[in-house]
N, C-alpha and C positions, 0 to 999 in steps of 0.2 A: 509427314511433318516430324521434325526432331523433337522428342519429349523434353519438356522443361525440367531442368535439374534444380531441385530446391536446395537452398543453402542450409547446411547443418550448423547447430550451435558449436562454436569453437571455444568451449569452456577452458581447455588446457592453456590457452594463450592469453587469457584475460588477467591483467594485473590486479593485485589486491587493491580495492578502493579505499581501504583504511587499515588500521592495525589488525593483524591476524596472528593469533596464537592459540595453541591447543586449549579447548574448553571455553573459549570466549562465547558469551551468550549474546546473540545478535537478533534484534527485532527487525522484521522486514515489513516495510509499509510501501506498497505499490500503488500506482495511480497515474492519472494524467497530469495532476498538479497544474490545472489550467484555469486559474493560476493557483500557486501554493498560497496557503493562508494560515491564520492562527489556529484554526481547527486541526490542521495537520500537526502543528507543533504541540498542541494540547494532547492529542492522542499519543504522540511520542514521549512526552514528558511523563504522562500517567504510566505508560508501559515501563519506562526506565525505572521509575520509583517503585511501582507495585510489583513488578516481576523481577527486579534485581538484574536488569539487562546491563551489559557493558556498553553497547552501542545500539543505535537504531539506524538502519540504512533506508533511505528514501529511494525507491526504484522508480525513476521517472520514465514512463513508457513512451516509446515513439508514437504509438497509436493504440488506444484501448479498443479491443475488438467489439466491445459493447456500446461504444460511443461513436457518433458520426464524425467524419473528417472535417465537415464544415464547422467553422468556429474554433477549431483546434489551433492554438498558437504553435509556431515552430518549436521543435524540441529544444534547441539552444536557448530560446527565450524562456521556456518553462523551467529549464535547469537553472538558469540565472535567477529567476524569481524565487525558486525554491531555496537557493543558497542565501538569498537575501533574508528569507523568512526563518531559515533554520539556524537560529542564533545559539542554540544549545551546543556546547563543545563536543557532545557525544552523539550528535545527529549528523550523519554523513549523507550528502546528496550525490547521486550518480545516475548515469544513463547506461547502466551495465547491460540492459536488454539490447541496446544498439550494438554493443560489442558481442553479445551472445548470438545476435540475430534471432531472437525469440519474440513471439507475439502473444503468447498465452502464459499466464502465471504458472501453470504446472510445468511448462517447458523451462521457464526461468528458474523455478525452484530446483528442478532436476539438475540443471547446469550449475547452479550455485553449490549444491551438495556434492557434485562431482569435482568441482574446482576447489572447494574449501571443505573437505571432509572433517577437518579438525575443529570446525566451528559448530556451535549448537544454535540452530535457527528457531525462531518463533515467528509465526505469521501474525501480523497485526491488521486489524480493520475496524472501521467505525460500525456501529450497529446498523446503520442504514445499508451498508454493503452486505451485511449478513442476510438481509432480506432477499437480496438478488443473487446470493452466493450459488444457489442451485443452477444458475444460468452459466456459471463459469465452466470452461472445458475441464472435464475429469475432476470435478471438485472433490469427490470422495477420496481420490488419491492424495490431494493436498492435505486433507484431514489425517490420512493415514501416515503421511510423511513427516509432518511437523505439528507441534502443538499450536493452537490458535487462540489468540487473545482478542476479545471483542470489547471495544471501549464504547460505552453508551453515548448515544447522541440524542438530542431532544426529540420527543414524540415517537420513540421507537420501542419503548419498554414492552408493551403488550405484543407488538408484532414480532419481537425477537423470540418469544416463547413458542410462536407458531412456525418459526423458520424451519425449513426442511432439514438443515444440518443439525439443529438442536433436537428435532424429532427423531432423527436417525441415530445420532451419536451421543445425545445427552449433553450435560455440561458438568464441569468440575465445580464443586461448591466453592464459594468465594473465600472460605477460610483455609482451603487447601493449597499447597504449592502446585503450580502448574508443572507437571512432569513431562514424560515422553508422550508421543502420539500413540493413538488418537486421544486428543483432549481439547475441549473447547471451554474456555473460562470467560465469563462476563465480568468486566471491570466496571463497577459502579462508582459514582462520585459526582463531582461538579462537572456539568456538561457545557461544552462550547457549541453554540448554535451556528457558527460561521460555516459557509459552504461556498465552493467555487461557483456553483450555479447562481447563487444570490449575488456574488461579486460581479459576475459577468452581466447579469441583468441590471445591476446598478450602474455599471459602466456604460451599457447601451442607453440607459435612461438619461444619464448625464450628457452623453454625446449628442443626444437628440436636441439638446438645448443650445449646443454650440452654434453661434451665429443667429439664434432666434431672438435674442434680446439685444437692445442697443447698448453700446459700450460708451 
């Protein structure tokens, strides 16, 4: 049987998704965005303000390896919903993982750094993702490659302190500037409770009543 040839990331051929200039500080927020919601925008706006970022790029993944395919909306639909939610002028929505042909965050990050070496990236995540960060492929390399900013989500303050990444790498005090990697900083402040899981559950609940009541 002829061996299957895996596709390699084609970083050099990907067009810039937004403004690109030496030294620009770009926050990277990856996820399924199934669907995008105000919580994603809240994380982005906090990072823009607190970290002095120039832009935040939303990396809408074709398929999150840690999530089931069932119930995942088509990529084009998720990108469209994200663009409807991303009302901030410095939040850029893209499906660059489709262009790179990458499936894991570490591969996407490598491709981004190869394609845009002039940019300064910071990885963004909600504190709920920090708790499962140890399940990501080669997560320590992500920490070593770029600084990470974690925006607090409701009900996760205590769990964050026990997260494997914090135990291993520690965290940058809140009053210090987030510099080069490795560095993990927790951004505290007003918290947005909205989640894609809750939105999908509400949608399923409301759909269950369609046709159930007389009109």
